[in-house]
C-alpha positions as CSV (number, residue, x, y, z in Angstrom):
1,M,-202.9,-97.0,8.3
2,Q,-201.0,-98.0,5.1
3,V,-197.7,-98.3,7.1
4,R,-199.5,-100.6,9.6
5,E,-201.0,-102.7,6.9
6,H,-197.6,-103.0,5.1
7,T,-195.9,-104.1,8.3
8,K,-198.7,-106.6,8.9
9,N,-198.2,-108.0,5.4
10,N,-194.4,-108.3,5.9
11,L,-194.9,-110.2,9.1
12,Q,-197.4,-112.6,7.4
13,N,-194.9,-113.1,4.6
14,T,-192.1,-114.2,6.9
15,E,-194.4,-116.6,8.6
16,I,-195.1,-118.6,5.4
17,S,-192.6,-121.4,5.0
18,D,-190.6,-122.0,1.9
19,G,-192.3,-125.3,1.3
20,T,-195.7,-123.7,1.4
21,L,-194.6,-121.0,-1.1
22,V,-193.2,-123.7,-3.4
23,K,-196.5,-125.6,-3.3
24,Q,-198.5,-122.4,-3.9
25,T,-196.2,-121.6,-6.9
26,L,-196.7,-125.1,-8.3
27,A,-200.5,-124.6,-7.9
28,G,-200.2,-121.5,-10.2
29,D,-199.7,-118.7,-7.7
30,Q,-197.0,-116.5,-9.2
31,S,-197.0,-114.1,-6.3
32,A,-195.8,-117.0,-4.1
33,F,-192.7,-117.3,-6.3
34,E,-192.2,-113.6,-6.2
35,M,-192.2,-113.8,-2.4
36,L,-189.5,-116.4,-2.4
37,V,-187.4,-114.2,-4.7
38,R,-187.8,-111.2,-2.4
39,R,-186.9,-113.4,0.6
40,Y,-183.6,-114.6,-0.7
41,N,-182.6,-112.2,-3.5
42,T,-180.4,-109.8,-1.5
43,P,-178.2,-112.4,0.4
44,I,-177.8,-114.5,-2.8
45,F,-176.9,-111.5,-4.9
46,N,-174.4,-110.2,-2.3
47,F,-172.7,-113.6,-2.2
48,I,-172.5,-113.9,-5.9
49,C,-171.3,-110.3,-6.4
50,H,-168.5,-110.7,-3.8
51,L,-167.4,-114.0,-5.3
52,L,-167.4,-112.8,-8.9
53,N,-166.5,-109.2,-8.3
54,D,-168.5,-108.2,-11.3
55,Y,-171.9,-106.5,-10.8
56,D,-173.3,-107.1,-14.2
57,L,-172.3,-110.8,-14.2
58,A,-173.7,-111.2,-10.7
59,C,-177.0,-109.9,-11.9
60,D,-177.1,-112.5,-14.7
61,V,-176.0,-115.4,-12.4
62,S,-178.5,-114.4,-9.7
63,Q,-181.2,-114.5,-12.3
64,Q,-180.0,-118.0,-13.4
65,V,-180.2,-119.2,-9.7
66,F,-183.8,-118.2,-9.4
67,T,-184.6,-119.6,-12.8
68,Q,-183.2,-122.9,-11.7
69,L,-185.3,-122.7,-8.6
70,Y,-188.4,-122.2,-10.6
71,I,-187.5,-125.2,-12.9
72,S,-186.5,-127.4,-10.0
73,M,-189.6,-126.9,-7.9
74,P,-191.4,-130.1,-8.8
75,T,-188.4,-132.1,-7.4
76,L,-187.5,-130.0,-4.3
77,R,-188.0,-131.3,-0.8
78,T,-190.7,-128.9,0.5
79,G,-190.1,-129.8,4.1
80,E,-186.8,-128.0,4.3
81,P,-185.9,-124.3,3.9
82,L,-184.5,-123.4,0.5
83,K,-181.6,-121.3,1.8
84,A,-178.8,-123.9,1.7
85,W,-180.0,-125.2,-1.7
86,L,-180.0,-121.7,-3.2
87,F,-176.5,-121.0,-2.0
88,Q,-175.3,-124.3,-3.3
89,V,-176.8,-123.5,-6.7
90,A,-175.3,-120.0,-6.5
91,R,-171.9,-121.4,-5.6
92,N,-171.9,-123.9,-8.5
93,R,-172.9,-121.2,-11.0
94,C,-170.1,-118.9,-9.7
95,L,-167.6,-121.7,-10.0
96,D,-168.7,-122.3,-13.6
97,E,-168.1,-118.6,-14.4
98,L,-164.8,-118.5,-12.7
99,R,-163.6,-121.7,-14.4
100,R,-164.7,-120.2,-17.7
101,K,-162.8,-117.1,-17.1
102,R,-159.8,-119.1,-15.8
103,A,-159.5,-116.5,-13.0
104,I,-158.6,-119.0,-10.3
105,H,-158.4,-122.7,-9.6
106,F,-161.1,-124.1,-7.3
107,S,-160.2,-127.8,-7.3
108,E,-159.9,-127.7,-3.5
109,L,-163.5,-126.6,-3.2
110,E,-164.7,-129.9,-4.7
111,S,-163.4,-132.1,-2.4
112,A,-164.3,-121.9,15.1
113,H,-165.8,-120.0,17.2
114,D,-169.4,-120.0,18.7
115,E,-172.4,-119.9,16.4
116,E,-173.2,-116.3,17.4
117,D,-169.7,-115.1,16.3
118,L,-170.8,-113.5,13.1
119,S,-169.1,-110.1,13.1
120,P,-166.1,-109.5,10.9
121,L,-165.0,-106.9,13.4
122,A,-164.0,-109.7,15.8
123,I,-161.0,-110.6,13.6
124,I,-159.3,-107.2,14.1
125,P,-156.3,-107.7,16.3
126,D,-156.2,-106.1,19.7
127,G,-153.6,-103.3,19.8
128,G,-155.0,-100.4,21.7
129,P,-157.3,-97.7,20.3
130,L,-157.3,-97.2,16.5
131,P,-157.1,-93.8,14.9
132,D,-160.4,-92.4,13.7
133,E,-159.6,-92.9,10.0
134,L,-158.9,-96.6,10.6
135,A,-162.4,-97.0,12.0
136,E,-164.1,-96.1,8.7
137,R,-166.2,-99.0,7.7
138,S,-165.6,-98.7,4.0
139,D,-161.9,-99.1,4.5
140,L,-162.4,-102.0,6.9
141,K,-164.7,-103.7,4.5
142,A,-162.3,-103.4,1.6
143,K,-159.4,-104.7,3.6
144,L,-161.4,-107.6,5.0
145,H,-162.5,-108.6,1.5
146,E,-158.9,-108.6,0.4
147,A,-158.0,-110.8,3.4
148,I,-160.8,-113.2,2.6
149,D,-159.8,-113.4,-1.1
150,A,-156.2,-114.3,0.0
151,L,-157.4,-117.3,2.0
152,P,-156.9,-120.9,0.7
153,P,-159.9,-121.8,-1.5
154,K,-161.4,-124.3,0.9
155,F,-161.3,-121.8,3.7
156,R,-162.4,-118.9,1.6
157,M,-165.8,-120.3,0.6
158,V,-166.7,-121.1,4.2
159,V,-165.8,-117.6,5.4
160,L,-167.7,-116.0,2.6
161,L,-170.8,-118.0,3.4
162,R,-170.4,-117.2,7.1
163,Y,-169.5,-113.5,7.1
164,T,-171.2,-112.2,3.9
165,S,-174.3,-114.4,3.9
166,Q,-174.7,-115.1,7.6
167,L,-175.3,-118.9,7.1
168,S,-175.1,-121.2,10.0
169,F,-172.4,-123.9,10.0
170,A,-175.1,-126.5,9.3
171,E,-176.3,-124.5,6.3
172,I,-172.7,-124.1,5.1
173,G,-172.2,-127.8,5.4
174,K,-175.2,-128.5,3.2
175,T,-174.1,-125.8,0.7
176,L,-170.6,-127.2,0.3
177,S,-171.5,-130.9,0.8
178,M,-169.3,-131.3,3.8
179,P,-170.0,-132.2,7.5
180,E,-171.0,-129.3,9.8
181,A,-167.9,-130.1,11.9
182,T,-165.6,-129.7,8.9
183,A,-167.2,-126.3,8.1
184,K,-166.5,-125.2,11.7
185,T,-162.9,-126.4,11.5
186,Y,-162.2,-124.6,8.3
187,F,-163.7,-121.4,9.8
188,Q,-161.6,-121.7,12.9
189,R,-158.4,-122.3,10.8
190,A,-159.2,-119.3,8.6
191,R,-159.5,-116.8,11.5
192,P,-155.8,-116.7,12.4
193,L,-155.0,-116.1,8.8
194,L,-157.5,-113.3,8.6
195,R,-156.1,-111.7,11.8
196,A,-152.5,-111.9,10.4
197,S,-153.6,-110.3,7.1
198,M,-155.5,-107.5,8.9
199,A,-152.6,-107.0,11.3
200,Q,-150.3,-106.3,8.4
201,H,-152.7,-103.6,7.2
202,W,-153.3,-101.9,10.6
203,Q,-149.8,-101.9,12.1
204,P,-148.1,-99.5,9.7
205,R,-150.9,-97.0,10.0
206,V,-151.0,-97.2,13.8
207,A,-147.2,-96.6,13.8
208,R,-147.7,-93.5,11.6
209,S,-150.4,-92.2,13.9
210,A,-148.2,-92.7,17.0
211,S,-145.2,-90.9,15.4
């Protein structure tokens, strides 16, 4: 009975729009804000954590993002989902941290395949069956992240938002303040670079397995 009630509550929560939750929060309902945080906390944190590569710092920045959400509520457009806005705030906070640490230059950031093509597995080059050890997801994920990190900055952010955060190209465009078509173009141009980077990783191991 409790499980059924919990499922029912979850379904009800997902049916409430972001705008309604913002209005409820402004009216004094703190549970509405908590619902917004639960709705977006995981994808926002994962995006920040990947970009900063620092768990503790990602926790702090994630908290800053939702604090800014709470403060900005009176001026937000309640007719649109908050997803793109939150990722834009998260991106800007991450850029501030990276500039502060002088870890990398992101000046280029200031300035495709079909919509359903979301799986990073699609970038692995065709080359016959892979050995079992190469199919381990942990290894694949690590090498994919290395390949993404090696992309030109303007491509890297689009790919991160697409692969790690599952944003649509329209949402990516809003997040990065660029046309949707430009986001698609950057994504399409990044894919051959990712394939080439992944191919360099797989080919030596495949050769060893065949020998």
